[in-house]
Structure formats: C-alpha cells, structure tokens
FIDOMAR-332924 format. One record per residue (C-alpha): chain; z, x, y; residue number from 1. Coordinates in nm, 4 decimals. Example, Ala and Ser with C-alpha at 12.3 -4.5 7.8 and 13.67 -1.06 7.14 Angstrom:
2
REC   ch          z          x          y     i
REC    A     0.7800     1.2300    -0.4500     1
REC    A     0.7140     1.3670    -0.1060     2
end
This chain:
303
REC   ch          z          x          y     i
REC    A     3.8348   -18.2237    -9.4832     1
REC    A     3.9594   -18.3674    -9.1556     2
REC    A     4.2146   -18.1532    -8.9753     3
REC    A     4.5663   -18.2960    -8.9461     4
REC    A     4.6712   -18.4062    -8.5989     5
REC    A     4.8172   -18.1462    -8.3683     6
REC    A     5.1216   -18.3733    -8.3208     7
REC    A     5.2337   -18.6838    -8.5049     8
REC    A     5.5633   -18.8484    -8.4083     9
REC    A     5.7206   -19.1703    -8.5362    10
REC    A     6.0342   -19.3071    -8.3758    11
REC    A     6.1144   -18.9597    -8.2454    12
REC    A     6.4494   -18.9544    -8.0638    13
REC    A     6.6553   -18.6669    -7.9285    14
REC    A     7.0029   -18.7048    -7.7802    15
REC    A     7.2218   -18.4373    -7.6217    16
REC    A     7.5828   -18.5471    -7.6475    17
REC    A     7.7320   -18.8935    -7.6179    18
REC    A     7.7524   -18.9256    -7.2398    19
REC    A     7.3865   -18.8602    -7.1672    20
REC    A     7.1028   -19.0968    -7.2379    21
REC    A     6.8391   -18.9880    -7.4882    22
REC    A     6.6057   -18.7104    -7.3742    23
REC    A     6.3441   -18.8794    -7.5918    24
REC    A     6.3593   -19.2353    -7.7164    25
REC    A     6.1572   -19.3893    -8.0026    26
REC    A     5.8432   -19.1876    -7.9346    27
REC    A     5.5368   -19.2825    -8.1393    28
REC    A     5.2547   -19.0417    -8.0659    29
REC    A     4.9484   -18.9020    -8.2391    30
REC    A     4.7510   -18.6207    -8.0765    31
REC    A     4.4300   -18.5191    -8.2540    32
REC    A     4.3481   -18.1556    -8.3170    33
REC    A     4.0770   -17.9761    -8.1215    34
REC    A     4.1962   -18.1050    -7.7839    35
REC    A     4.3484   -17.9508    -7.4734    36
REC    A     4.6354   -18.1893    -7.4074    37
REC    A     4.7987   -18.2381    -7.0718    38
REC    A     5.1643   -18.3447    -7.0903    39
REC    A     5.2791   -18.4800    -6.7555    40
REC    A     5.5833   -18.6565    -6.6189    41
REC    A     5.8661   -18.6191    -6.3668    42
REC    A     6.1485   -18.3706    -6.4068    43
REC    A     6.3876   -18.4872    -6.6770    44
REC    A     6.1261   -18.7003    -6.8516    45
REC    A     6.1646   -18.5129    -7.1801    46
REC    A     5.8590   -18.2842    -7.1696    47
REC    A     6.0433   -17.9643    -7.2564    48
REC    A     6.2447   -18.1448    -7.5226    49
REC    A     5.9254   -18.2638    -7.6914    50
REC    A     5.7754   -17.9149    -7.6862    51
REC    A     6.0965   -17.7531    -7.8120    52
REC    A     6.1004   -18.0030    -8.0989    53
REC    A     5.7368   -17.9165    -8.1734    54
REC    A     5.8244   -17.5462    -8.1917    55
REC    A     6.1234   -17.6057    -8.4159    56
REC    A     6.3687   -17.4725    -8.1575    57
REC    A     6.5743   -17.7927    -8.1804    58
REC    A     6.6038   -18.0740    -8.4352    59
REC    A     6.5435   -18.4439    -8.3669    60
REC    A     6.8343   -18.6848    -8.3710    61
REC    A     6.6225   -18.9402    -8.5543    62
REC    A     6.2620   -19.0152    -8.6320    63
REC    A     6.0006   -18.7684    -8.7516    64
REC    A     5.7601   -18.5121    -8.6094    65
REC    A     5.4861   -18.3115    -8.7748    66
REC    A     5.2856   -18.0337    -8.6104    67
REC    A     4.9554   -17.9342    -8.7715    68
REC    A     5.0549   -18.1516    -9.0661    69
REC    A     5.3924   -17.9882    -9.1372    70
REC    A     5.7500   -18.0043    -9.0173    71
REC    A     5.7891   -17.7757    -8.7142    72
REC    A     5.8816   -17.4160    -8.8082    73
REC    A     5.8882   -17.5173    -9.1736    74
REC    A     5.8348   -17.1564    -9.2828    75
REC    A     5.7052   -16.8220    -9.1597    76
REC    A     5.3473   -16.9237    -9.2295    77
REC    A     5.3781   -17.2322    -9.0101    78
REC    A     5.5475   -17.0353    -8.7331    79
REC    A     5.2462   -16.8046    -8.7243    80
REC    A     5.0144   -17.1024    -8.6660    81
REC    A     5.1818   -17.1944    -8.3346    82
REC    A     5.1913   -16.9868    -8.0164    83
REC    A     5.4502   -17.0781    -7.7538    84
REC    A     5.4777   -16.9822    -7.3867    85
REC    A     5.8064   -17.1089    -7.2434    86
REC    A     5.8961   -17.1941    -6.8846    87
REC    A     5.9099   -16.8908    -6.6546    88
REC    A     5.6963   -16.7023    -6.9134    89
REC    A     5.9886   -16.4925    -7.0431    90
REC    A     5.9152   -16.1317    -7.1365    91
REC    A     6.1419   -15.8314    -7.1956    92
REC    A     6.1872   -15.6628    -6.8596    93
REC    A     6.2741   -15.3226    -7.0100    94
REC    A     5.9699   -15.3197    -7.2423    95
REC    A     5.6376   -15.1817    -7.1290    96
REC    A     5.3231   -15.3869    -7.1752    97
REC    A     5.2244   -15.1662    -7.4701    98
REC    A     5.5688   -15.2105    -7.6288    99
REC    A     5.5249   -15.5875    -7.6089   100
REC    A     5.1999   -15.5569    -7.8024   101
REC    A     5.3573   -15.3313    -8.0657   102
REC    A     5.6475   -15.5734    -8.1025   103
REC    A     5.4020   -15.8630    -8.1393   104
REC    A     5.2132   -15.6723    -8.4091   105
REC    A     5.5336   -15.6140    -8.6096   106
REC    A     5.6395   -15.9780    -8.5863   107
REC    A     5.3072   -16.1508    -8.6602   108
REC    A     5.1042   -16.0840    -8.9762   109
REC    A     4.7796   -16.2183    -8.8281   110
REC    A     4.8188   -16.0192    -8.5055   111
REC    A     4.4852   -15.9313    -8.3426   112
REC    A     4.5440   -15.5996    -8.1666   113
REC    A     4.1840   -15.5748    -8.0479   114
REC    A     4.2085   -15.9152    -7.8794   115
REC    A     4.5410   -15.8250    -7.7171   116
REC    A     4.4180   -15.4904    -7.5820   117
REC    A     4.0924   -15.6415    -7.4572   118
REC    A     4.2720   -15.9203    -7.2709   119
REC    A     4.5295   -15.6834    -7.1229   120
REC    A     4.2421   -15.4750    -6.9876   121
REC    A     4.0562   -15.7781    -6.8540   122
REC    A     4.3522   -15.8961    -6.6465   123
REC    A     4.4257   -15.5453    -6.5199   124
REC    A     4.7663   -15.4824    -6.6790   125
REC    A     4.8805   -15.1214    -6.7116   126
REC    A     5.0029   -15.0650    -7.0717   127
REC    A     5.2643   -14.8146    -6.9481   128
REC    A     5.4179   -15.0489    -6.6881   129
REC    A     5.7486   -15.2198    -6.7627   130
REC    A     5.7355   -15.5987    -6.7691   131
REC    A     6.0209   -15.6177    -6.5191   132
REC    A     5.7936   -15.4578    -6.2592   133
REC    A     5.5101   -15.7073    -6.3062   134
REC    A     5.4328   -15.9919    -6.0684   135
REC    A     5.4832   -16.3505    -6.1792   136
REC    A     5.1132   -16.3908    -6.2473   137
REC    A     5.1025   -16.0696    -6.4506   138
REC    A     5.4027   -16.1740    -6.6596   139
REC    A     5.2343   -16.5073    -6.7272   140
REC    A     4.9178   -16.3294    -6.8412   141
REC    A     5.1216   -16.1003    -7.0672   142
REC    A     5.3082   -16.3923    -7.2249   143
REC    A     4.9832   -16.5830    -7.2794   144
REC    A     4.8179   -16.2783    -7.4370   145
REC    A     5.1094   -16.2304    -7.6786   146
REC    A     5.0982   -16.5974    -7.7805   147
REC    A     4.7211   -16.5920    -7.8301   148
REC    A     4.7067   -16.2591    -8.0169   149
REC    A     4.8940   -16.4302    -8.3013   150
REC    A     4.5629   -16.6177    -8.3471   151
REC    A     4.7432   -16.9523    -8.3634   152
REC    A     4.5863   -17.2896    -8.4341   153
REC    A     4.7977   -17.4477    -8.1587   154
REC    A     4.9083   -17.3066    -7.8238   155
REC    A     5.2087   -17.4787    -7.6623   156
REC    A     5.2728   -17.4005    -7.2958   157
REC    A     5.5750   -17.5401    -7.1131   158
REC    A     5.4927   -17.5357    -6.7396   159
REC    A     5.3906   -17.1686    -6.7565   160
REC    A     5.2095   -17.1642    -6.4227   161
REC    A     5.4453   -17.3778    -6.2120   162
REC    A     5.5890   -17.0830    -6.0161   163
REC    A     5.2586   -16.9024    -5.9641   164
REC    A     5.0596   -16.8915    -5.6429   165
REC    A     4.7254   -17.0788    -5.6487   166
REC    A     4.5148   -16.7691    -5.7191   167
REC    A     4.7375   -16.6498    -6.0060   168
REC    A     4.7510   -17.0038    -6.1453   169
REC    A     4.3732   -17.0317    -6.1446   170
REC    A     4.3424   -16.7009    -6.3298   171
REC    A     4.6003   -16.8117    -6.5863   172
REC    A     4.4208   -17.1406    -6.6547   173
REC    A     4.0841   -16.9665    -6.6840   174
REC    A     4.2298   -16.7293    -6.9420   175
REC    A     4.3918   -17.0168    -7.1278   176
REC    A     4.0548   -17.1889    -7.1672   177
REC    A     3.8923   -16.8648    -7.2793   178
REC    A     4.1578   -16.8259    -7.5489   179
REC    A     4.1130   -17.1866    -7.6623   180
REC    A     3.7380   -17.1361    -7.7004   181
REC    A     3.7708   -16.7962    -7.8696   182
REC    A     4.0391   -16.9058    -8.1155   183
REC    A     3.9085   -17.2572    -8.1748   184
REC    A     4.2651   -17.3694    -8.1108   185
REC    A     4.4272   -17.6836    -7.9783   186
REC    A     4.6543   -17.6489    -7.6753   187
REC    A     4.9326   -17.8527    -7.5150   188
REC    A     4.9955   -17.7795    -7.1479   189
REC    A     5.3024   -17.9304    -6.9856   190
REC    A     5.2757   -17.9421    -6.6072   191
REC    A     5.3730   -18.1504    -6.3058   192
REC    A     5.0643   -18.0145    -6.1245   193
REC    A     4.8012   -18.2807    -6.1832   194
REC    A     4.5259   -18.0579    -6.0466   195
REC    A     4.5873   -17.8153    -6.3328   196
REC    A     4.5776   -18.0958    -6.5880   197
REC    A     4.2540   -18.2349    -6.4431   198
REC    A     4.0953   -17.8903    -6.4458   199
REC    A     4.1477   -17.8024    -6.8116   200
REC    A     4.2686   -18.1001    -7.0201   201
REC    A     4.0630   -18.3569    -7.2099   202
REC    A     4.3577   -18.5519    -7.3538   203
REC    A     4.6517   -18.6927    -7.1580   204
REC    A     5.0090   -18.7866    -7.2418   205
REC    A     5.2292   -18.9344    -6.9683   206
REC    A     5.5994   -18.9096    -7.0453   207
REC    A     5.8470   -19.0949    -6.8259   208
REC    A     6.1939   -19.2383    -6.8781   209
REC    A     6.2122   -19.0549    -7.2151   210
REC    A     5.9132   -19.2505    -7.3498   211
REC    A     5.5392   -19.2108    -7.3803   212
REC    A     5.3884   -19.4412    -7.1186   213
REC    A     5.0229   -19.3490    -7.1689   214
REC    A     4.8273   -19.1452    -7.4226   215
REC    A     4.4618   -19.0924    -7.5020   216
REC    A     4.1449   -18.9036    -7.4240   217
REC    A     4.1190   -18.8653    -7.0482   218
REC    A     3.7648   -19.0030    -7.0320   219
REC    A     3.8644   -19.3189    -7.2202   220
REC    A     4.1755   -19.3736    -7.0108   221
REC    A     3.9804   -19.3473    -6.6865   222
REC    A     3.7155   -19.5865    -6.8225   223
REC    A     3.9735   -19.8532    -6.9101   224
REC    A     4.1563   -19.8426    -6.5761   225
REC    A     4.0356   -19.9405    -6.2315   226
REC    A     4.1613   -20.0158    -5.8815   227
REC    A     4.1116   -20.3710    -5.7519   228
REC    A     4.1077   -20.4333    -5.3766   229
REC    A     4.1438   -20.7790    -5.2163   230
REC    A     4.2774   -20.9449    -4.9029   231
REC    A     4.6571   -20.9587    -4.9083   232
REC    A     4.7796   -21.2397    -5.1309   233
REC    A     4.4487   -21.2871    -5.3178   234
REC    A     4.4990   -21.0523    -5.6142   235
REC    A     4.6717   -21.3244    -5.8160   236
REC    A     4.6031   -21.4785    -6.0542   237
REC    A     4.4143   -21.2230    -6.2622   238
REC    A     4.2594   -21.2820    -6.6066   239
REC    A     4.4878   -21.2342    -6.9056   240
REC    A     4.2844   -20.9330    -7.0209   241
REC    A     4.3754   -20.7471    -6.7002   242
REC    A     4.7195   -20.5836    -6.6931   243
REC    A     4.8527   -20.4835    -6.3513   244
REC    A     5.0112   -20.1381    -6.3647   245
REC    A     5.1070   -20.1000    -5.9972   246
REC    A     5.0358   -20.2760    -5.6673   247
REC    A     5.0159   -20.1476    -5.3093   248
REC    A     4.9871   -20.3341    -4.9783   249
REC    A     4.8225   -20.1825    -4.6717   250
REC    A     4.7796   -20.3970    -4.3638   251
REC    A     4.5712   -20.7012    -4.4502   252
REC    A     4.4681   -20.5759    -4.7941   253
REC    A     4.6298   -20.5305    -5.1330   254
REC    A     4.5204   -20.3070    -5.4171   255
REC    A     4.6244   -20.2753    -5.7767   256
REC    A     4.5710   -20.0209    -6.0507   257
REC    A     4.4956   -20.2218    -6.3625   258
REC    A     4.4405   -20.1649    -6.7320   259
REC    A     4.1292   -20.3472    -6.8534   260
REC    A     4.1595   -20.5087    -7.1940   261
REC    A     3.7908   -20.6065    -7.2115   262
REC    A     3.5569   -20.3625    -7.0371   263
REC    A     3.2530   -20.5828    -7.1067   264
REC    A     3.3660   -20.8495    -6.8592   265
REC    A     3.3156   -20.8463    -6.4851   266
REC    A     3.6294   -20.7795    -6.2838   267
REC    A     3.7261   -20.9947    -5.9852   268
REC    A     3.7522   -20.8542    -5.6345   269
REC    A     3.6279   -20.5198    -5.5144   270
REC    A     3.6495   -20.2585    -5.7886   271
REC    A     3.6517   -19.8815    -5.7705   272
REC    A     3.7295   -19.6105    -6.0273   273
REC    A     4.0731   -19.4527    -6.0372   274
REC    A     4.1383   -19.0819    -6.0118   275
REC    A     4.3539   -18.9031    -6.2670   276
REC    A     4.6302   -18.8752    -6.0069   277
REC    A     4.6195   -19.2496    -5.9330   278
REC    A     4.6278   -19.3256    -6.3048   279
REC    A     4.9297   -19.1059    -6.3738   280
REC    A     5.1249   -19.2143    -6.0652   281
REC    A     5.0640   -19.5826    -6.1385   282
REC    A     5.2107   -19.5575    -6.4884   283
REC    A     5.5005   -19.3448    -6.3697   284
REC    A     5.5742   -19.5962    -6.0939   285
REC    A     5.5764   -19.8866    -6.3375   286
REC    A     5.8017   -19.6980    -6.5792   287
REC    A     6.0494   -19.6197    -6.3025   288
REC    A     6.0569   -19.9804    -6.1823   289
REC    A     6.1185   -20.1646    -6.5082   290
REC    A     6.4059   -20.1632    -6.7576   291
REC    A     6.3501   -19.9478    -7.0634   292
REC    A     6.1830   -20.1603    -7.3361   293
REC    A     6.3458   -20.2034    -7.6743   294
REC    A     6.0527   -20.0529    -7.8655   295
REC    A     5.8055   -19.7715    -7.8171   296
REC    A     5.5394   -19.9130    -7.5870   297
REC    A     5.2301   -19.7246    -7.4787   298
REC    A     4.8952   -19.7963    -7.3216   299
REC    A     4.6035   -19.5837    -7.4148   300
REC    A     4.3044   -19.5415    -7.6393   301
REC    A     4.3610   -19.7482    -7.9573   302
REC    A     4.4695   -19.5238    -8.2422   303
end
C-alpha cells in the first residue's frame, strides 16, 4: 500500500486577527512521504505558521490539512508519529540531559532509550549537565535527539540551526540525516539558509507572500529552469512555452531565469543551468514584484 503524503493541503488559509493579512492564503500543496523537504522563504512568509498547523499547535481559518494521512494532532497516536523541533530549539534549562531523556520516555510510548543514549554519547553531551549550561549547538543536538527518540515517521524542524555557528550547524545537519536514514522518516526543514537546504534536501517548497510559489523535487525543478543570456534588448520575444521568472541587466547583456514548459525543445540564446539559490531568489523576486493572485498558483513538478 502506498504511503499517504507527508503533507496535503487544500485551500489552506490562516489569519491572525482582522487587521493583519493572512499568514497563509489558499495554499494547495502535496508533499510525498520519504523525502527531506526544504521549506524556504523570507521572514514573515508563513513558514512557521505552516509548520505549527502541521503539528496541530494552531487551527486553520479555512481549508484543510492532513499530515501522514490524518488531521494534525488528531489523537495521541498521531502525535507520537510526528517529532517537532521548534525555533531556538527550546529545552528546559533546569533539567539535566538525563532528565530530558527520562521525561521523553514518560511522554512517548514508542520512546527508544537506546537510540537516545547512543546519540547523546555520540555528540558528547554529559547526562548530568543542566540544559541551561549547554551551548547553542548542544541544545540543538539535545532537542533533535528528543524528537528522534520518539521514533516518528515525520520530523518537523522550524529553523533549528539558524542561530548556530557554521561548525555546529554542520554537525546538526549531519545528525539530522543520520536520524532520517535510521528511522526511515520524512523530514521538513524550514530555513532561510539556502546552503543548508541544498546540502540535505531533495524536495523544495518556496513560500512567499503567504503562498506557495514553487514546489517539487529539487532535481526536477532544476531541470525545468534555466538562465538565458543575450545582448541587452534581445531576450524578447520568447516562445510561449518559456515563462520568464526574473530578469537582470548587466552592462550590455541581459539574463533571465525561466521556467521551461517543454524541455525537449531547443532554447534560444545562450543557456546555462541555474543554481538552487538562483532558482529560489528568482521566484521570491517575482512574488514580491507582482500583486497577489486570486487563486493558489504554483510552479513545480506536475502533481
């Protein structure tokens, strides 16, 4: 039997009060299971709102969302299937590392104490040390270990490594991938650090202006986008199967990041592949420059 998608949203909208615009607006999104998903976008795009909805911490204003085939936090059994690491990797400062593990064991019926103790040893945490005395990187490792020792089917991480130095961030991401492989879990990693996303994620969701602007497997998205380079003023007109995402002008030349509707045809002008950073920035730039559409509009791998 095919596994249900990690996320499935239809018309998902979340509003906070009457004076603010929607944090999420008419989001249609399907994320298959078995992926490591990168969720990227500028501050205020709605990334944390989407993840909090997925964890059942808040309720949608309208629309629907299922996680692993069920309503988020539908019951205790579903809660146990999802591990969550929030921003700033919160832990209890007055608890020791060992007390965190004991607390996790009491709260989670599928708790894997052997996994937790092994991982704590691997990252060099002292079980007797209070969490308030740990470095930022150590707290992040503790929070990740607690989430993973639940043996969840889905790990959700809301910018957990944003405040870490490069060395601590690399160690955190390496441990995340080890957990994903060991558990056979899906993972959603929200981050504004595109290098992190490129390092570990095989599926991409770009959220901007409260909407999904781009979604799909990273390899497919890169294959269906390109950068065209031509003398200034010679990019137009382009074939109808080429959609211009963003355009830049440098001296006597112009370049455009484009979405290719028919990859079997030859493209005009000089063509080079786009990087993940170019791809994300192009879609974010277009979203920021145009009025919000009336419906949920996304580019990505056909679903």
